[in-house]
VEXDREN-2710 file (C-alpha; in Angstrom, 1 decimal):
% VEXDREN-2710
k/r/px/py/pz
1/UNK/0.0/0.0/0.0
2/UNK/1.2/3.5/-0.7
3/UNK/1.2/5.8/2.3
4/UNK/2.4/9.0/3.7
5/UNK/2.5/10.7/7.0
6/UNK/3.9/14.1/8.3
7/UNK/3.7/16.4/11.2
8/UNK/2.6/19.9/10.6
9/UNK/0.4/22.8/12.0
10/UNK/-3.0/22.6/10.2
11/UNK/-5.7/25.1/9.7
12/UNK/-9.5/24.4/9.5
13/UNK/-9.1/23.9/5.6
14/UNK/-7.3/20.6/6.1
15/UNK/-10.2/19.5/8.2
16/UNK/-12.6/20.6/5.6
17/UNK/-10.7/18.8/2.6
18/UNK/-10.6/15.6/4.5
19/UNK/-14.3/15.5/5.2
20/UNK/-15.2/16.6/1.6
21/UNK/-13.2/15.3/-1.4
22/UNK/-15.6/16.9/-3.8
23/UNK/-18.5/15.5/-2.1
24/UNK/-17.4/11.9/-2.1
25/UNK/-15.6/11.7/1.4
26/UNK/-17.1/9.3/4.0
27/UNK/-16.0/9.6/7.5
28/UNK/-15.4/6.0/8.8
29/UNK/-14.0/7.0/12.3
30/UNK/-13.6/10.0/14.8
31/UNK/-12.4/10.1/18.3
32/UNK/-13.0/12.9/21.0
33/UNK/-14.6/15.2/18.5
34/UNK/-18.1/16.3/19.2
35/UNK/-18.9/19.0/16.7
36/UNK/-20.4/17.7/13.2
37/UNK/-18.6/20.7/11.3
38/UNK/-15.0/20.9/9.9
39/UNK/-14.4/24.1/11.7
40/UNK/-15.9/23.1/15.0
41/UNK/-13.7/20.0/14.9
42/UNK/-10.8/22.1/14.3
43/UNK/-11.2/24.4/17.0
44/UNK/-11.8/21.3/19.4
45/UNK/-8.3/19.8/18.2
46/UNK/-6.4/23.1/18.6
47/UNK/-8.0/23.8/22.2
48/UNK/-6.5/20.3/23.2
49/UNK/-3.2/20.9/21.2
50/UNK/-2.7/24.3/23.3
51/UNK/-2.5/22.2/26.4
52/UNK/1.2/21.3/25.5
53/UNK/2.9/24.7/24.1
54/UNK/6.3/23.0/23.4
55/UNK/4.7/21.2/20.4
56/UNK/4.2/23.5/17.5
57/UNK/3.5/21.0/14.7
58/UNK/0.8/19.3/16.7
59/UNK/-1.2/17.5/13.8
60/UNK/-0.2/14.0/12.0
61/UNK/-1.8/14.1/8.7
62/UNK/-1.5/11.7/5.7
63/UNK/-3.2/9.0/3.5
64/UNK/-3.0/5.2/2.8
65/UNK/-4.0/4.2/-0.8
66/UNK/-4.0/0.7/-2.4
67/UNK/-3.6/0.1/-6.3
68/UNK/-7.0/0.1/-7.8
69/UNK/-7.1/-3.6/-8.5
70/UNK/-6.7/-4.2/-4.6
71/UNK/-8.1/-1.2/-3.0
72/UNK/-11.6/-1.7/-4.5
73/UNK/-11.8/-5.1/-3.2
74/UNK/-11.3/-3.9/0.5
75/UNK/-14.3/-3.1/2.6
76/UNK/-14.2/0.2/4.2
77/UNK/-14.0/-1.6/7.5
78/UNK/-10.9/-3.5/6.2
79/UNK/-9.4/-0.3/5.3
80/UNK/-10.3/1.3/8.4
81/UNK/-8.6/-1.5/10.4
82/UNK/-5.7/-1.0/8.5
83/UNK/-5.1/2.6/9.1
84/UNK/-6.1/2.4/13.0
85/UNK/-3.5/-0.4/13.4
86/UNK/-0.7/1.3/11.6
87/UNK/-1.4/4.7/13.5
88/UNK/-1.3/2.7/16.7
89/UNK/2.0/1.6/16.0
90/UNK/3.3/5.1/15.6
91/UNK/1.9/6.2/18.9
92/UNK/-1.8/7.1/18.4
93/UNK/-3.7/6.0/21.4
94/UNK/-7.4/5.8/22.5
95/UNK/-6.8/9.6/24.2
96/UNK/-5.9/11.2/21.0
97/UNK/-8.4/13.1/18.8
98/UNK/-8.7/11.9/15.0
99/UNK/-10.7/11.9/12.3
100/UNK/-10.4/9.2/9.2
101/UNK/-12.2/9.7/5.9
102/UNK/-12.1/7.4/3.1
103/UNK/-11.8/9.3/-0.4
104/UNK/-13.4/8.0/-3.8
105/UNK/-13.2/11.0/-5.9
106/UNK/-9.7/9.8/-7.5
107/UNK/-8.7/6.5/-9.4
108/UNK/-7.2/4.8/-6.3
109/UNK/-9.5/4.8/-3.4
110/UNK/-7.5/6.0/-0.3
111/UNK/-8.1/6.9/3.4
112/UNK/-6.9/10.1/4.7
113/UNK/-6.3/11.0/8.6
114/UNK/-5.9/13.9/10.9
115/UNK/-4.5/13.0/14.3
116/UNK/-4.0/15.4/17.2
117/UNK/-0.6/14.4/18.5
118/UNK/-1.5/16.0/22.0
119/UNK/-3.7/13.7/23.9
120/UNK/-6.7/14.9/26.3
121/UNK/-4.1/15.0/29.0
122/UNK/-1.8/17.2/27.1
123/UNK/1.0/14.6/26.5
124/UNK/2.6/14.2/22.8
125/UNK/2.1/10.8/22.0
126/UNK/3.5/10.8/18.6
127/UNK/7.1/11.4/17.9
128/UNK/7.9/13.5/14.9
129/UNK/11.3/11.8/14.2
130/UNK/11.4/9.9/10.9
131/UNK/7.5/9.9/11.2
132/UNK/7.2/9.1/7.3
133/UNK/9.4/6.2/7.5
134/UNK/7.9/4.7/10.8
135/UNK/4.5/5.0/9.4
136/UNK/5.8/3.3/6.3
137/UNK/6.9/0.6/8.1
138/UNK/3.9/0.3/10.4
139/UNK/1.6/-0.1/7.2
140/UNK/3.8/-2.8/5.7
141/UNK/3.6/-4.8/8.9
142/UNK/-0.1/-4.6/9.2
143/UNK/-0.2/-5.6/5.3
144/UNK/1.8/-8.6/5.9
145/UNK/-0.3/-9.7/8.7
146/UNK/-3.3/-9.6/6.5
147/UNK/-1.4/-11.2/3.5
148/UNK/-1.6/-7.9/1.3
149/UNK/1.0/-6.7/-0.9
150/UNK/3.1/-3.6/0.5
151/UNK/4.1/-0.7/-1.5
152/UNK/7.6/-1.9/-1.7
153/UNK/6.4/-5.6/-3.2
154/UNK/4.4/-3.7/-5.6
155/UNK/6.9/-1.3/-6.6
156/UNK/9.5/-4.5/-7.1
157/UNK/7.2/-6.3/-9.2
158/UNK/6.4/-3.1/-11.4
159/UNK/10.2/-2.1/-11.6
160/UNK/10.9/-5.8/-12.9
161/UNK/8.1/-5.7/-15.3
162/UNK/9.6/-2.4/-16.4
163/UNK/13.2/-3.5/-16.8
164/UNK/12.3/-6.6/-18.8
165/UNK/10.0/-4.7/-21.1
166/UNK/12.8/-2.0/-21.6
167/UNK/15.5/-4.3/-22.4
168/UNK/13.6/-6.1/-24.9
169/UNK/12.8/-2.9/-26.5
170/UNK/16.4/-2.0/-26.6
171/UNK/17.2/-5.0/-28.4
172/UNK/14.5/-4.8/-30.9
173/UNK/14.7/-1.1/-31.7
174/UNK/17.4/1.1/-33.1
175/UNK/16.5/4.4/-31.7
176/UNK/14.8/6.2/-28.9
177/UNK/11.6/6.8/-31.1
178/UNK/11.3/3.2/-31.9
179/UNK/11.8/2.6/-28.2
180/UNK/8.9/4.7/-27.0
181/UNK/6.7/3.2/-29.6
182/UNK/7.5/-0.4/-28.7
183/UNK/7.2/0.5/-24.7
184/UNK/3.9/1.8/-25.7
185/UNK/2.7/-1.2/-27.2
186/UNK/3.6/-3.0/-24.0
187/UNK/1.6/-0.7/-21.9
188/UNK/4.2/1.7/-21.0
189/UNK/4.8/5.8/-21.3
190/UNK/8.5/6.7/-21.6
191/UNK/9.3/10.2/-20.9
192/UNK/12.8/11.4/-21.9
193/UNK/14.1/14.8/-20.3
194/UNK/16.7/16.4/-22.1
195/UNK/19.0/19.4/-22.0
196/UNK/21.1/21.5/-24.3
197/UNK/24.6/20.0/-23.2
198/UNK/23.7/16.3/-23.2
199/UNK/20.6/16.0/-25.2
200/UNK/18.4/13.1/-23.6
201/UNK/19.6/13.1/-20.0
202/UNK/17.3/10.7/-18.4
203/UNK/14.2/8.4/-18.4
204/UNK/11.1/7.9/-16.5
205/UNK/8.8/5.1/-17.3
206/UNK/5.0/4.9/-16.4
207/UNK/2.5/2.2/-16.5
208/UNK/-0.4/3.6/-18.5
209/UNK/-3.0/1.9/-16.0
210/UNK/-1.2/3.7/-13.2
211/UNK/-1.6/7.3/-14.5
212/UNK/-4.0/9.5/-12.5
213/UNK/-4.5/12.8/-13.9
214/UNK/-6.4/14.1/-11.0
215/UNK/-3.2/13.7/-8.7
216/UNK/-0.4/14.0/-11.1
217/UNK/0.7/17.2/-9.6
218/UNK/0.9/16.0/-6.3
219/UNK/2.1/12.4/-6.8
220/UNK/4.4/11.8/-9.8
221/UNK/3.6/8.5/-11.3
222/UNK/6.2/5.9/-12.6
223/UNK/10.0/5.4/-11.9
224/UNK/13.3/7.2/-13.0
225/UNK/15.6/4.6/-14.8
226/UNK/18.0/4.8/-11.8
227/UNK/15.2/3.5/-9.6
228/UNK/14.6/0.6/-11.9
229/UNK/18.0/-0.6/-12.3
230/UNK/21.3/0.4/-10.7
231/UNK/23.3/-0.7/-13.8
232/UNK/21.5/0.6/-16.7
233/UNK/22.0/4.3/-17.5
234/UNK/20.8/6.5/-20.1
235/UNK/24.5/6.9/-21.4
236/UNK/24.5/3.2/-22.0
237/UNK/21.3/3.2/-24.0
238/UNK/22.6/6.0/-26.0
239/UNK/25.8/3.7/-26.7
240/UNK/23.7/1.0/-27.8
241/UNK/21.8/2.8/-30.5
242/UNK/25.0/4.4/-31.6
243/UNK/26.6/0.8/-32.0
244/UNK/23.3/-0.5/-33.9
245/UNK/23.5/2.2/-36.4
246/UNK/27.0/1.8/-37.2
247/UNK/26.6/-1.8/-37.7
248/UNK/23.7/-1.3/-39.9
249/UNK/25.7/1.2/-41.9
250/UNK/28.7/-1.1/-42.0
251/UNK/26.6/-4.1/-43.0
252/UNK/25.1/-1.9/-46.2
253/UNK/28.6/-1.3/-47.5
254/UNK/30.3/-4.7/-47.0
255/UNK/29.9/-8.0/-49.0
256/UNK/32.1/-10.0/-46.4
257/UNK/33.4/-10.0/-42.7
258/UNK/36.8/-8.3/-43.8
259/UNK/34.9/-5.2/-45.3
260/UNK/32.6/-5.2/-42.3
261/UNK/35.2/-5.0/-39.8
262/UNK/37.1/-2.3/-42.0
263/UNK/33.9/-0.1/-42.1
264/UNK/33.4/-0.2/-38.5
265/UNK/37.1/0.6/-37.5
266/UNK/37.0/3.7/-40.0
267/UNK/34.1/5.0/-38.0
268/UNK/36.2/4.4/-34.7
269/UNK/35.0/0.9/-33.4
270/UNK/37.1/-2.2/-32.4
271/UNK/35.6/-5.3/-33.7
272/UNK/36.2/-8.9/-32.0
273/UNK/34.7/-11.8/-33.7
274/UNK/33.9/-14.9/-31.5
275/UNK/33.8/-18.1/-33.4
276/UNK/32.3/-21.5/-32.6
277/UNK/35.2/-23.8/-31.7
278/UNK/38.5/-23.3/-32.7
279/UNK/39.4/-20.6/-35.3
280/UNK/41.2/-22.1/-38.3
281/UNK/43.2/-19.4/-40.3
282/UNK/42.1/-19.7/-44.0
283/UNK/39.0/-21.5/-43.7
284/UNK/35.4/-20.7/-43.2
285/UNK/34.6/-20.3/-39.6
286/UNK/31.1/-20.1/-38.0
287/UNK/30.6/-17.0/-36.1
288/UNK/29.1/-17.2/-32.7
289/UNK/28.8/-13.5/-31.6
290/UNK/30.5/-10.3/-32.6
291/UNK/31.8/-7.8/-29.9
292/UNK/32.0/-3.9/-30.6
293/UNK/33.6/-1.0/-28.7
294/UNK/34.3/2.4/-29.5
295/UNK/37.9/3.1/-29.3
296/UNK/37.7/6.5/-27.5
297/UNK/35.0/5.4/-25.1
298/UNK/35.0/6.8/-21.6
299/UNK/32.9/4.2/-20.2
300/UNK/35.2/2.1/-17.9
301/UNK/32.9/0.3/-15.7
302/UNK/30.6/-2.7/-16.4
303/UNK/27.0/-1.6/-17.4
304/UNK/23.9/-3.8/-17.9
305/UNK/25.2/-4.4/-21.6
306/UNK/28.4/-3.2/-21.8
307/UNK/31.5/-5.4/-20.3
308/UNK/34.8/-3.8/-19.3
309/UNK/37.7/-4.6/-21.8
310/UNK/35.5/-6.4/-24.2
311/UNK/32.6/-4.0/-25.1
312/UNK/29.2/-4.8/-26.4
313/UNK/28.0/-8.2/-27.4
314/UNK/26.0/-7.9/-30.7
315/UNK/23.9/-10.8/-29.8
316/UNK/23.0/-9.0/-26.5
317/UNK/22.0/-5.7/-27.8
318/UNK/20.3/-6.6/-31.1
319/UNK/17.6/-9.4/-31.4
320/UNK/18.1/-9.3/-35.1
321/UNK/21.6/-10.4/-35.0
322/UNK/21.0/-13.9/-36.6
323/UNK/20.7/-12.5/-40.1
324/UNK/23.9/-10.6/-40.1
325/UNK/25.8/-13.7/-38.7
326/UNK/24.6/-15.8/-41.2
327/UNK/25.3/-13.2/-44.1
328/UNK/29.0/-13.0/-42.7
329/UNK/29.6/-16.7/-41.8
330/UNK/30.0/-17.4/-45.4
331/UNK/33.2/-15.1/-45.9
332/UNK/36.7/-16.4/-45.3
333/UNK/39.2/-14.5/-43.3
334/UNK/43.1/-15.1/-43.6
335/UNK/45.6/-14.0/-41.1
336/UNK/42.9/-13.0/-38.6
337/UNK/45.2/-13.2/-35.6
338/UNK/44.4/-10.6/-33.0
339/UNK/41.0/-9.8/-34.6
340/UNK/39.1/-12.8/-32.9
341/UNK/38.6/-13.8/-29.6
342/UNK/40.9/-16.8/-28.7
343/UNK/39.5/-20.1/-27.8
344/UNK/40.9/-20.0/-24.4
345/UNK/38.9/-16.9/-23.6
346/UNK/35.4/-18.1/-25.3
347/UNK/34.1/-19.7/-22.3
348/UNK/34.3/-16.8/-20.2
349/UNK/32.9/-14.6/-22.9
350/UNK/30.1/-16.9/-23.4
351/UNK/29.2/-16.8/-19.9
352/UNK/29.3/-13.0/-20.2
353/UNK/26.7/-13.1/-23.0
354/UNK/24.8/-15.9/-21.0
355/UNK/24.8/-13.5/-18.1
356/UNK/23.4/-10.7/-20.2
357/UNK/20.4/-12.9/-21.3
358/UNK/20.1/-13.9/-17.9
359/UNK/19.3/-10.3/-16.8
360/UNK/16.6/-10.2/-19.3
361/UNK/14.8/-13.1/-17.6
362/UNK/15.8/-12.1/-14.1
363/UNK/16.2/-8.2/-14.0
364/UNK/17.9/-6.4/-11.4
365/UNK/16.0/-3.8/-9.8
366/UNK/16.7/-1.8/-6.4
367/UNK/14.2/-0.7/-3.9
368/UNK/14.2/2.7/-2.6
369/UNK/15.9/1.6/0.6
370/UNK/18.6/0.0/-1.5
371/UNK/19.0/3.0/-3.5
372/UNK/19.7/5.2/-0.5
373/UNK/22.4/2.5/0.5
374/UNK/24.1/2.8/-2.8
375/UNK/24.1/6.8/-2.5
376/UNK/25.8/6.4/1.1
377/UNK/28.3/4.0/-0.5
378/UNK/29.0/6.4/-3.6
379/UNK/29.5/9.5/-1.0
380/UNK/32.1/7.3/1.0
381/UNK/34.0/6.7/-2.2
382/UNK/34.6/10.4/-2.9
END
């Protein structure tokens, strides 16, 4: 379940919003509130809050939301139980004033809450430290107890689905326009922010079914590429498309493998051929894979597709490799020493290519918590 919680000083407008929601709000619980109007309830809460002058941000506000396919299956009583149990875990007691309303005006059914952190005896029962994190953990605990998916589990599933679809689109398409079109067929919207210096500078992917135009200014849908994978970068995707373009052009102007390699080398690319079995000079050798790298490349670390000191496996970045391999395998290369991958390295390189295909079937992704850990590690290295 998606959720949010924060401490703040509120006005009567917050209480009015909680109980209205374009006329669709339904109050499902309240405690120590006598008035039937939002203004009256606000004044009741503020009067109690003034019993503890040390606490300025006396209100705890937030929401719990479930994806539509799950949320609509929950009865209001079940939704209320999840919210009250989670609030109880962060310090809300039977002596705190609160109001909980279920909202139905947006695509995703959700429950909003306003809680007075100061109880009727003047004690602050809800600590403000890390309240958003603590409330999220509380909601997840309650969800697990009830056998419901948590926000992290839902996010992990969506990111895995996005990464798998994205890598498939990268392999089948030759540019960003094609990638956007292919991802749309799979039910995703791809957004590509850009700047003057770098051109396309990032990527955000959204599930079309998750888009909610009523809340998009408040809750930004989808995930950035860095949230989907800690390996695949926008610069690497650019390199893949650059490689594909160079390969297509080289293929057009070459009748054999020698000419194909020469065309690529003239464009600043190194080419290594991986043959099936031992390479035999002066004979026809069946090609297993082609590894390409840009000579002046600044990429030094392994990426999702890129392998240090080897480059890009054409079979990994291009799902249409078979036709190219078949056409080039008929050619004969003499004195190819140094231009092919030696047999003793074939096994490890096959493992690398196999690992790349394994990534498509078992995509790597990072949760928000893991992402924070990686950020801390990068800071320590500086």
